[in-house]
PyMOL Python script that loads the backbone (N, CA, C, O; Angstrom):
from pymol import cmd

cmd.read_pdbstr("""\
ATOM      1  N   UNK A   1      44.766 -20.076 -23.317  1.00  0.00           N
ATOM      2  CA  UNK A   1      44.021 -21.307 -23.149  1.00  0.00           C
ATOM      3  C   UNK A   1      44.968 -22.418 -22.723  1.00  0.00           C
ATOM      4  O   UNK A   1      46.184 -22.339 -22.901  1.00  0.00           O
ATOM      5  N   UNK A   2      44.372 -23.442 -22.162  1.00  0.00           N
ATOM      6  CA  UNK A   2      45.166 -24.582 -21.727  1.00  0.00           C
ATOM      7  C   UNK A   2      44.413 -25.866 -22.051  1.00  0.00           C
ATOM      8  O   UNK A   2      43.238 -26.002 -21.711  1.00  0.00           O
ATOM      9  N   UNK A   3      45.077 -26.793 -22.698  1.00  0.00           N
ATOM     10  CA  UNK A   3      44.451 -28.063 -23.092  1.00  0.00           C
ATOM     11  C   UNK A   3      44.334 -28.996 -21.902  1.00  0.00           C
ATOM     12  O   UNK A   3      45.198 -29.029 -21.026  1.00  0.00           O
ATOM     13  N   UNK A   4      43.243 -29.756 -21.890  1.00  0.00           N
ATOM     14  CA  UNK A   4      43.039 -30.703 -20.802  1.00  0.00           C
ATOM     15  C   UNK A   4      42.902 -32.125 -21.327  1.00  0.00           C
ATOM     16  O   UNK A   4      43.530 -33.037 -20.790  1.00  0.00           O
ATOM     17  N   UNK A   5      42.104 -32.333 -22.354  1.00  0.00           N
ATOM     18  CA  UNK A   5      41.937 -33.649 -22.965  1.00  0.00           C
ATOM     19  C   UNK A   5      42.046 -33.511 -24.481  1.00  0.00           C
ATOM     20  O   UNK A   5      41.797 -32.442 -25.040  1.00  0.00           O
ATOM     21  N   UNK A   6      42.420 -34.606 -25.132  1.00  0.00           N
ATOM     22  CA  UNK A   6      42.542 -34.623 -26.585  1.00  0.00           C
ATOM     23  C   UNK A   6      41.922 -35.909 -27.114  1.00  0.00           C
ATOM     24  O   UNK A   6      42.143 -36.988 -26.566  1.00  0.00           O
ATOM     25  N   UNK A   7      41.144 -35.783 -28.186  1.00  0.00           N
ATOM     26  CA  UNK A   7      40.612 -36.940 -28.896  1.00  0.00           C
ATOM     27  C   UNK A   7      41.131 -36.893 -30.317  1.00  0.00           C
ATOM     28  O   UNK A   7      41.296 -35.814 -30.885  1.00  0.00           O
ATOM     29  N   UNK A   8      41.391 -38.057 -30.899  1.00  0.00           N
ATOM     30  CA  UNK A   8      41.908 -38.160 -32.265  1.00  0.00           C
ATOM     31  C   UNK A   8      40.838 -38.795 -33.139  1.00  0.00           C
ATOM     32  O   UNK A   8      40.213 -39.778 -32.741  1.00  0.00           O
ATOM     33  N   UNK A   9      40.618 -38.235 -34.340  1.00  0.00           N
ATOM     34  CA  UNK A   9      39.629 -38.802 -35.259  1.00  0.00           C
ATOM     35  C   UNK A   9      40.070 -40.200 -35.699  1.00  0.00           C
ATOM     36  O   UNK A   9      41.263 -40.501 -35.691  1.00  0.00           O
ATOM     37  N   UNK A  10      39.119 -41.052 -36.081  1.00  0.00           N
ATOM     38  CA  UNK A  10      39.465 -42.423 -36.491  1.00  0.00           C
ATOM     39  C   UNK A  10      40.494 -42.494 -37.615  1.00  0.00           C
ATOM     40  O   UNK A  10      41.297 -43.426 -37.658  1.00  0.00           O
ATOM     41  N   UNK A  11      40.479 -41.518 -38.526  1.00  0.00           N
ATOM     42  CA  UNK A  11      41.447 -41.517 -39.619  1.00  0.00           C
ATOM     43  C   UNK A  11      42.771 -40.844 -39.222  1.00  0.00           C
ATOM     44  O   UNK A  11      43.688 -40.736 -40.036  1.00  0.00           O
ATOM     45  N   UNK A  12      42.856 -40.405 -37.992  1.00  0.00           N
ATOM     46  CA  UNK A  12      44.052 -39.771 -37.417  1.00  0.00           C
ATOM     47  C   UNK A  12      44.462 -38.492 -38.140  1.00  0.00           C
ATOM     48  O   UNK A  12      45.634 -38.115 -38.121  1.00  0.00           O
ATOM     49  N   UNK A  13      43.496 -37.821 -38.781  1.00  0.00           N
ATOM     50  CA  UNK A  13      43.789 -36.566 -39.470  1.00  0.00           C
ATOM     51  C   UNK A  13      43.548 -35.348 -38.580  1.00  0.00           C
ATOM     52  O   UNK A  13      44.130 -34.286 -38.800  1.00  0.00           O
ATOM     53  N   UNK A  14      42.686 -35.508 -37.571  1.00  0.00           N
ATOM     54  CA  UNK A  14      42.314 -34.371 -36.730  1.00  0.00           C
ATOM     55  C   UNK A  14      42.433 -34.700 -35.248  1.00  0.00           C
ATOM     56  O   UNK A  14      42.201 -35.830 -34.817  1.00  0.00           O
ATOM     57  N   UNK A  15      42.796 -33.689 -34.490  1.00  0.00           N
ATOM     58  CA  UNK A  15      42.775 -33.775 -33.028  1.00  0.00           C
ATOM     59  C   UNK A  15      41.718 -32.803 -32.535  1.00  0.00           C
ATOM     60  O   UNK A  15      41.590 -31.699 -33.063  1.00  0.00           O
ATOM     61  N   UNK A  16      40.966 -33.209 -31.529  1.00  0.00           N
ATOM     62  CA  UNK A  16      39.959 -32.371 -30.905  1.00  0.00           C
ATOM     63  C   UNK A  16      40.463 -32.060 -29.500  1.00  0.00           C
ATOM     64  O   UNK A  16      40.537 -32.944 -28.648  1.00  0.00           O
ATOM     65  N   UNK A  17      40.803 -30.811 -29.271  1.00  0.00           N
ATOM     66  CA  UNK A  17      41.472 -30.419 -28.033  1.00  0.00           C
ATOM     67  C   UNK A  17      40.505 -29.638 -27.154  1.00  0.00           C
ATOM     68  O   UNK A  17      39.972 -28.606 -27.561  1.00  0.00           O
ATOM     69  N   UNK A  18      40.286 -30.141 -25.952  1.00  0.00           N
ATOM     70  CA  UNK A  18      39.421 -29.477 -24.971  1.00  0.00           C
ATOM     71  C   UNK A  18      40.215 -28.361 -24.306  1.00  0.00           C
ATOM     72  O   UNK A  18      41.226 -28.616 -23.650  1.00  0.00           O
ATOM     73  N   UNK A  19      39.760 -27.133 -24.475  1.00  0.00           N
ATOM     74  CA  UNK A  19      40.458 -25.971 -23.926  1.00  0.00           C
ATOM     75  C   UNK A  19      39.844 -25.518 -22.609  1.00  0.00           C
ATOM     76  O   UNK A  19      39.310 -24.413 -22.513  1.00  0.00           O
ATOM     77  N   UNK A  20      39.919 -26.354 -21.623  1.00  0.00           N
ATOM     78  CA  UNK A  20      39.392 -25.968 -20.309  1.00  0.00           C
ATOM     79  C   UNK A  20      40.163 -26.705 -19.227  1.00  0.00           C
ATOM     80  O   UNK A  20      39.703 -27.706 -18.679  1.00  0.00           O
ATOM     81  N   UNK A  21      41.323 -26.196 -18.940  1.00  0.00           N
ATOM     82  CA  UNK A  21      42.183 -26.785 -17.920  1.00  0.00           C
ATOM     83  C   UNK A  21      41.974 -26.028 -16.621  1.00  0.00           C
ATOM     84  O   UNK A  21      42.281 -24.839 -16.533  1.00  0.00           O
ATOM     85  N   UNK A  22      41.465 -26.700 -15.635  1.00  0.00           N
ATOM     86  CA  UNK A  22      41.194 -26.093 -14.330  1.00  0.00           C
ATOM     87  C   UNK A  22      40.140 -25.000 -14.436  1.00  0.00           C
ATOM     88  O   UNK A  22      39.628 -24.733 -15.523  1.00  0.00           O
ATOM     89  N   UNK A  23      39.827 -24.393 -13.357  1.00  0.00           N
ATOM     90  CA  UNK A  23      38.884 -23.273 -13.333  1.00  0.00           C
ATOM     91  C   UNK A  23      39.627 -21.998 -12.988  1.00  0.00           C
ATOM     92  O   UNK A  23      39.228 -21.251 -12.095  1.00  0.00           O
ATOM     93  N   UNK A  24      40.702 -21.760 -13.701  1.00  0.00           N
ATOM     94  CA  UNK A  24      41.517 -20.581 -13.468  1.00  0.00           C
ATOM     95  C   UNK A  24      41.302 -19.583 -14.599  1.00  0.00           C
ATOM     96  O   UNK A  24      41.111 -19.988 -15.746  1.00  0.00           O
ATOM     97  N   UNK A  25      41.331 -18.295 -14.299  1.00  0.00           N
ATOM     98  CA  UNK A  25      41.174 -17.291 -15.358  1.00  0.00           C
ATOM     99  C   UNK A  25      42.168 -17.525 -16.502  1.00  0.00           C
ATOM    100  O   UNK A  25      43.339 -17.829 -16.272  1.00  0.00           O
ATOM    101  N   UNK A  26      41.683 -17.379 -17.725  1.00  0.00           N
ATOM    102  CA  UNK A  26      42.454 -17.557 -18.952  1.00  0.00           C
ATOM    103  C   UNK A  26      42.905 -19.000 -19.191  1.00  0.00           C
ATOM    104  O   UNK A  26      43.658 -19.260 -20.129  1.00  0.00           O
ATOM    105  N   UNK A  27      42.460 -19.933 -18.363  1.00  0.00           N
ATOM    106  CA  UNK A  27      42.796 -21.343 -18.568  1.00  0.00           C
ATOM    107  C   UNK A  27      41.532 -22.190 -18.658  1.00  0.00           C
ATOM    108  O   UNK A  27      41.607 -23.419 -18.629  1.00  0.00           O
ATOM    109  N   UNK A  28      40.379 -21.549 -18.765  1.00  0.00           N
ATOM    110  CA  UNK A  28      39.115 -22.290 -18.789  1.00  0.00           C
ATOM    111  C   UNK A  28      38.209 -21.789 -19.902  1.00  0.00           C
ATOM    112  O   UNK A  28      37.042 -21.477 -19.666  1.00  0.00           O
ATOM    113  N   UNK A  29      38.737 -21.712 -21.099  1.00  0.00           N
ATOM    114  CA  UNK A  29      38.031 -21.150 -22.248  1.00  0.00           C
ATOM    115  C   UNK A  29      36.713 -21.852 -22.535  1.00  0.00           C
ATOM    116  O   UNK A  29      35.721 -21.184 -22.826  1.00  0.00           O
ATOM    117  N   UNK A  30      36.670 -23.172 -22.461  1.00  0.00           N
ATOM    118  CA  UNK A  30      35.438 -23.923 -22.708  1.00  0.00           C
ATOM    119  C   UNK A  30      35.223 -24.332 -24.148  1.00  0.00           C
ATOM    120  O   UNK A  30      34.253 -25.029 -24.446  1.00  0.00           O
ATOM    121  N   UNK A  31      36.096 -23.920 -25.052  1.00  0.00           N
ATOM    122  CA  UNK A  31      35.950 -24.298 -26.462  1.00  0.00           C
ATOM    123  C   UNK A  31      36.673 -25.614 -26.740  1.00  0.00           C
ATOM    124  O   UNK A  31      37.424 -26.119 -25.907  1.00  0.00           O
ATOM    125  N   UNK A  32      36.428 -26.147 -27.922  1.00  0.00           N
ATOM    126  CA  UNK A  32      37.145 -27.327 -28.400  1.00  0.00           C
ATOM    127  C   UNK A  32      37.782 -26.943 -29.727  1.00  0.00           C
ATOM    128  O   UNK A  32      37.081 -26.555 -30.662  1.00  0.00           O
ATOM    129  N   UNK A  33      39.102 -27.047 -29.820  1.00  0.00           N
ATOM    130  CA  UNK A  33      39.824 -26.720 -31.051  1.00  0.00           C
ATOM    131  C   UNK A  33      39.969 -27.961 -31.918  1.00  0.00           C
ATOM    132  O   UNK A  33      40.277 -29.044 -31.420  1.00  0.00           O
ATOM    133  N   UNK A  34      39.747 -27.798 -33.216  1.00  0.00           N
ATOM    134  CA  UNK A  34      39.948 -28.878 -34.180  1.00  0.00           C
ATOM    135  C   UNK A  34      41.280 -28.597 -34.871  1.00  0.00           C
ATOM    136  O   UNK A  34      41.436 -27.573 -35.537  1.00  0.00           O
ATOM    137  N   UNK A  35      42.233 -29.505 -34.711  1.00  0.00           N
ATOM    138  CA  UNK A  35      43.586 -29.330 -35.236  1.00  0.00           C
ATOM    139  C   UNK A  35      43.823 -30.296 -36.388  1.00  0.00           C
ATOM    140  O   UNK A  35      43.613 -31.500 -36.246  1.00  0.00           O
ATOM    141  N   UNK A  36      44.258 -29.772 -37.526  1.00  0.00           N
ATOM    142  CA  UNK A  36      44.662 -30.587 -38.666  1.00  0.00           C
ATOM    143  C   UNK A  36      46.055 -31.124 -38.358  1.00  0.00           C
ATOM    144  O   UNK A  36      47.022 -30.363 -38.327  1.00  0.00           O
ATOM    145  N   UNK A  37      46.160 -32.430 -38.131  1.00  0.00           N
ATOM    146  CA  UNK A  37      47.436 -33.025 -37.714  1.00  0.00           C
ATOM    147  C   UNK A  37      48.447 -33.137 -38.843  1.00  0.00           C
ATOM    148  O   UNK A  37      49.640 -33.295 -38.581  1.00  0.00           O
ATOM    149  N   UNK A  38      48.002 -33.060 -40.091  1.00  0.00           N
ATOM    150  CA  UNK A  38      48.953 -33.108 -41.202  1.00  0.00           C
ATOM    151  C   UNK A  38      49.602 -31.747 -41.423  1.00  0.00           C
ATOM    152  O   UNK A  38      50.797 -31.659 -41.706  1.00  0.00           O
ATOM    153  N   UNK A  39      48.810 -30.688 -41.292  1.00  0.00           N
ATOM    154  CA  UNK A  39      49.328 -29.331 -41.493  1.00  0.00           C
ATOM    155  C   UNK A  39      49.748 -28.663 -40.187  1.00  0.00           C
ATOM    156  O   UNK A  39      50.428 -27.637 -40.189  1.00  0.00           O
ATOM    157  N   UNK A  40      49.324 -29.272 -39.056  1.00  0.00           N
ATOM    158  CA  UNK A  40      49.620 -28.731 -37.721  1.00  0.00           C
ATOM    159  C   UNK A  40      49.096 -27.307 -37.562  1.00  0.00           C
ATOM    160  O   UNK A  40      49.802 -26.418 -37.088  1.00  0.00           O
ATOM    161  N   UNK A  41      47.835 -27.109 -37.972  1.00  0.00           N
ATOM    162  CA  UNK A  41      47.175 -25.812 -37.837  1.00  0.00           C
ATOM    163  C   UNK A  41      45.771 -26.017 -37.253  1.00  0.00           C
ATOM    164  O   UNK A  41      45.166 -27.078 -37.403  1.00  0.00           O
ATOM    165  N   UNK A  42      45.279 -24.981 -36.593  1.00  0.00           N
ATOM    166  CA  UNK A  42      43.915 -25.009 -36.074  1.00  0.00           C
ATOM    167  C   UNK A  42      42.961 -24.821 -37.244  1.00  0.00           C
ATOM    168  O   UNK A  42      43.030 -23.821 -37.959  1.00  0.00           O
ATOM    169  N   UNK A  43      42.073 -25.785 -37.431  1.00  0.00           N
ATOM    170  CA  UNK A  43      41.139 -25.757 -38.556  1.00  0.00           C
ATOM    171  C   UNK A  43      39.811 -25.117 -38.165  1.00  0.00           C
ATOM    172  O   UNK A  43      39.183 -24.441 -38.979  1.00  0.00           O
ATOM    173  N   UNK A  44      39.382 -25.327 -36.920  1.00  0.00           N
ATOM    174  CA  UNK A  44      38.086 -24.812 -36.483  1.00  0.00           C
ATOM    175  C   UNK A  44      38.026 -24.764 -34.964  1.00  0.00           C
ATOM    176  O   UNK A  44      38.889 -25.294 -34.266  1.00  0.00           O
ATOM    177  N   UNK A  45      36.985 -24.115 -34.482  1.00  0.00           N
ATOM    178  CA  UNK A  45      36.717 -24.071 -33.047  1.00  0.00           C
ATOM    179  C   UNK A  45      35.257 -24.452 -32.835  1.00  0.00           C
ATOM    180  O   UNK A  45      34.366 -23.913 -33.491  1.00  0.00           O
ATOM    181  N   UNK A  46      35.020 -25.377 -31.922  1.00  0.00           N
ATOM    182  CA  UNK A  46      33.658 -25.777 -31.566  1.00  0.00           C
ATOM    183  C   UNK A  46      33.316 -25.018 -30.285  1.00  0.00           C
ATOM    184  O   UNK A  46      33.874 -25.290 -29.221  1.00  0.00           O
ATOM    185  N   UNK A  47      32.391 -24.061 -30.403  1.00  0.00           N
ATOM    186  CA  UNK A  47      32.078 -23.171 -29.284  1.00  0.00           C
ATOM    187  C   UNK A  47      30.682 -23.387 -28.711  1.00  0.00           C
ATOM    188  O   UNK A  47      30.194 -22.555 -27.946  1.00  0.00           O
ATOM    189  N   UNK A  48      30.037 -24.484 -29.069  1.00  0.00           N
ATOM    190  CA  UNK A  48      28.658 -24.740 -28.657  1.00  0.00           C
ATOM    191  C   UNK A  48      28.492 -24.662 -27.144  1.00  0.00           C
ATOM    192  O   UNK A  48      27.615 -23.944 -26.665  1.00  0.00           O
ATOM    193  N   UNK A  49      29.304 -25.376 -26.388  1.00  0.00           N
ATOM    194  CA  UNK A  49      29.194 -25.366 -24.930  1.00  0.00           C
ATOM    195  C   UNK A  49      29.645 -24.025 -24.354  1.00  0.00           C
ATOM    196  O   UNK A  49      29.003 -23.484 -23.453  1.00  0.00           O
ATOM    197  N   UNK A  50      30.733 -23.499 -24.869  1.00  0.00           N
ATOM    198  CA  UNK A  50      31.268 -22.206 -24.409  1.00  0.00           C
ATOM    199  C   UNK A  50      30.213 -21.110 -24.554  1.00  0.00           C
ATOM    200  O   UNK A  50      30.015 -20.307 -23.643  1.00  0.00           O
ATOM    201  N   UNK A  51      29.540 -21.083 -25.702  1.00  0.00           N
ATOM    202  CA  UNK A  51      28.540 -20.049 -25.962  1.00  0.00           C
ATOM    203  C   UNK A  51      27.326 -20.150 -25.048  1.00  0.00           C
ATOM    204  O   UNK A  51      26.579 -19.183 -24.895  1.00  0.00           O
ATOM    205  N   UNK A  52      27.129 -21.305 -24.445  1.00  0.00           N
ATOM    206  CA  UNK A  52      26.008 -21.497 -23.524  1.00  0.00           C
ATOM    207  C   UNK A  52      26.441 -21.389 -22.061  1.00  0.00           C
ATOM    208  O   UNK A  52      25.654 -21.647 -21.149  1.00  0.00           O
ATOM    209  N   UNK A  53      27.697 -21.007 -21.853  1.00  0.00           N
ATOM    210  CA  UNK A  53      28.184 -20.810 -20.493  1.00  0.00           C
ATOM    211  C   UNK A  53      28.694 -22.069 -19.813  1.00  0.00           C
ATOM    212  O   UNK A  53      28.933 -22.075 -18.605  1.00  0.00           O
ATOM    213  N   UNK A  54      28.861 -23.141 -20.591  1.00  0.00           N
ATOM    214  CA  UNK A  54      29.359 -24.397 -20.027  1.00  0.00           C
ATOM    215  C   UNK A  54      30.845 -24.541 -20.300  1.00  0.00           C
ATOM    216  O   UNK A  54      31.386 -23.942 -21.230  1.00  0.00           O
ATOM    217  N   UNK A  55      31.488 -25.341 -19.479  1.00  0.00           N
ATOM    218  CA  UNK A  55      32.910 -25.600 -19.612  1.00  0.00           C
ATOM    219  C   UNK A  55      33.121 -27.110 -19.560  1.00  0.00           C
ATOM    220  O   UNK A  55      33.059 -27.688 -18.475  1.00  0.00           O
ATOM    221  N   UNK A  56      33.366 -27.766 -20.690  1.00  0.00           N
ATOM    222  CA  UNK A  56      33.489 -29.228 -20.686  1.00  0.00           C
ATOM    223  C   UNK A  56      34.623 -29.698 -19.783  1.00  0.00           C
ATOM    224  O   UNK A  56      35.669 -29.057 -19.679  1.00  0.00           O
ATOM    225  N   UNK A  57      34.391 -30.821 -19.142  1.00  0.00           N
ATOM    226  CA  UNK A  57      35.385 -31.378 -18.238  1.00  0.00           C
ATOM    227  C   UNK A  57      36.050 -32.610 -18.821  1.00  0.00           C
ATOM    228  O   UNK A  57      37.056 -33.079 -18.289  1.00  0.00           O
ATOM    229  N   UNK A  58      35.506 -33.139 -19.901  1.00  0.00           N
ATOM    230  CA  UNK A  58      36.045 -34.357 -20.494  1.00  0.00           C
ATOM    231  C   UNK A  58      35.624 -34.413 -21.959  1.00  0.00           C
ATOM    232  O   UNK A  58      34.575 -33.886 -22.331  1.00  0.00           O
ATOM    233  N   UNK A  59      36.438 -35.047 -22.777  1.00  0.00           N
ATOM    234  CA  UNK A  59      36.078 -35.236 -24.183  1.00  0.00           C
ATOM    235  C   UNK A  59      36.330 -36.704 -24.523  1.00  0.00           C
ATOM    236  O   UNK A  59      37.388 -37.250 -24.210  1.00  0.00           O
ATOM    237  N   UNK A  60      35.349 -37.336 -25.166  1.00  0.00           N
ATOM    238  CA  UNK A  60      35.450 -38.746 -25.535  1.00  0.00           C
ATOM    239  C   UNK A  60      35.141 -38.911 -27.001  1.00  0.00           C
ATOM    240  O   UNK A  60      34.203 -38.298 -27.512  1.00  0.00           O
ATOM    241  N   UNK A  61      35.904 -39.718 -27.676  1.00  0.00           N
ATOM    242  CA  UNK A  61      35.621 -40.079 -29.062  1.00  0.00           C
ATOM    243  C   UNK A  61      35.048 -41.490 -29.023  1.00  0.00           C
ATOM    244  O   UNK A  61      35.754 -42.446 -28.702  1.00  0.00           O
ATOM    245  N   UNK A  62      33.765 -41.615 -29.351  1.00  0.00           N
ATOM    246  CA  UNK A  62      33.100 -42.906 -29.289  1.00  0.00           C
ATOM    247  C   UNK A  62      33.101 -43.578 -30.654  1.00  0.00           C
ATOM    248  O   UNK A  62      33.029 -42.904 -31.681  1.00  0.00           O
ATOM    249  N   UNK A  63      33.183 -44.906 -30.666  1.00  0.00           N
ATOM    250  CA  UNK A  63      33.172 -45.611 -31.954  1.00  0.00           C
ATOM    251  C   UNK A  63      31.819 -45.453 -32.644  1.00  0.00           C
ATOM    252  O   UNK A  63      30.801 -45.234 -31.989  1.00  0.00           O
ATOM    253  N   UNK A  64      31.819 -45.566 -33.958  1.00  0.00           N
ATOM    254  CA  UNK A  64      30.612 -45.384 -34.752  1.00  0.00           C
ATOM    255  C   UNK A  64      29.502 -46.345 -34.322  1.00  0.00           C
ATOM    256  O   UNK A  64      28.325 -45.993 -34.392  1.00  0.00           O
ATOM    257  N   UNK A  65      29.857 -47.541 -33.882  1.00  0.00           N
ATOM    258  CA  UNK A  65      28.861 -48.537 -33.511  1.00  0.00           C
ATOM    259  C   UNK A  65      28.283 -48.298 -32.129  1.00  0.00           C
ATOM    260  O   UNK A  65      27.340 -48.994 -31.750  1.00  0.00           O
ATOM    261  N   UNK A  66      28.796 -47.353 -31.356  1.00  0.00           N
ATOM    262  CA  UNK A  66      28.346 -47.115 -29.992  1.00  0.00           C
ATOM    263  C   UNK A  66      26.908 -46.624 -29.961  1.00  0.00           C
ATOM    264  O   UNK A  66      26.527 -45.738 -30.727  1.00  0.00           O
ATOM    265  N   UNK A  67      26.120 -47.199 -29.079  1.00  0.00           N
ATOM    266  CA  UNK A  67      24.748 -46.767 -28.875  1.00  0.00           C
ATOM    267  C   UNK A  67      24.431 -46.895 -27.400  1.00  0.00           C
ATOM    268  O   UNK A  67      24.522 -47.984 -26.832  1.00  0.00           O
ATOM    269  N   UNK A  68      24.058 -45.790 -26.779  1.00  0.00           N
ATOM    270  CA  UNK A  68      23.740 -45.805 -25.355  1.00  0.00           C
ATOM    271  C   UNK A  68      22.238 -46.029 -25.187  1.00  0.00           C
ATOM    272  O   UNK A  68      21.474 -45.070 -25.080  1.00  0.00           O
ATOM    273  N   UNK A  69      21.823 -47.277 -25.162  1.00  0.00           N
ATOM    274  CA  UNK A  69      20.405 -47.590 -25.083  1.00  0.00           C
ATOM    275  C   UNK A  69      19.852 -47.341 -23.676  1.00  0.00           C
ATOM    276  O   UNK A  69      18.636 -47.349 -23.482  1.00  0.00           O
ATOM    277  N   UNK A  70      20.720 -47.123 -22.707  1.00  0.00           N
ATOM    278  CA  UNK A  70      20.267 -46.892 -21.341  1.00  0.00           C
ATOM    279  C   UNK A  70      19.673 -45.501 -21.172  1.00  0.00           C
ATOM    280  O   UNK A  70      18.938 -45.266 -20.213  1.00  0.00           O
ATOM    281  N   UNK A  71      19.969 -44.587 -22.064  1.00  0.00           N
ATOM    282  CA  UNK A  71      19.475 -43.212 -21.927  1.00  0.00           C
ATOM    283  C   UNK A  71      18.553 -42.918 -23.053  1.00  0.00           C
ATOM    284  O   UNK A  71      18.017 -41.813 -23.140  1.00  0.00           O
TER     285      UNK A  71
END
""", "prot")
cmd.dss("prot")
cmd.show_as("cartoon", "prot")
cmd.util.cbc("prot")
cmd.orient("prot")
């Protein structure tokens, strides 16, 4: 796998790593890894998009107050 984007939780305890760098074999997994930054270990994998055949191109951490009223 290859990381493309990273988001950090507000408390800075976790990193969310997008595992889809380019559209090359073995570099476009489509999952998102949850990394415990204190222990430096992978805590979980978010496979929702991967399991549906999608490959995320970007990851954003939005503030709690964010509301997209346009959609």
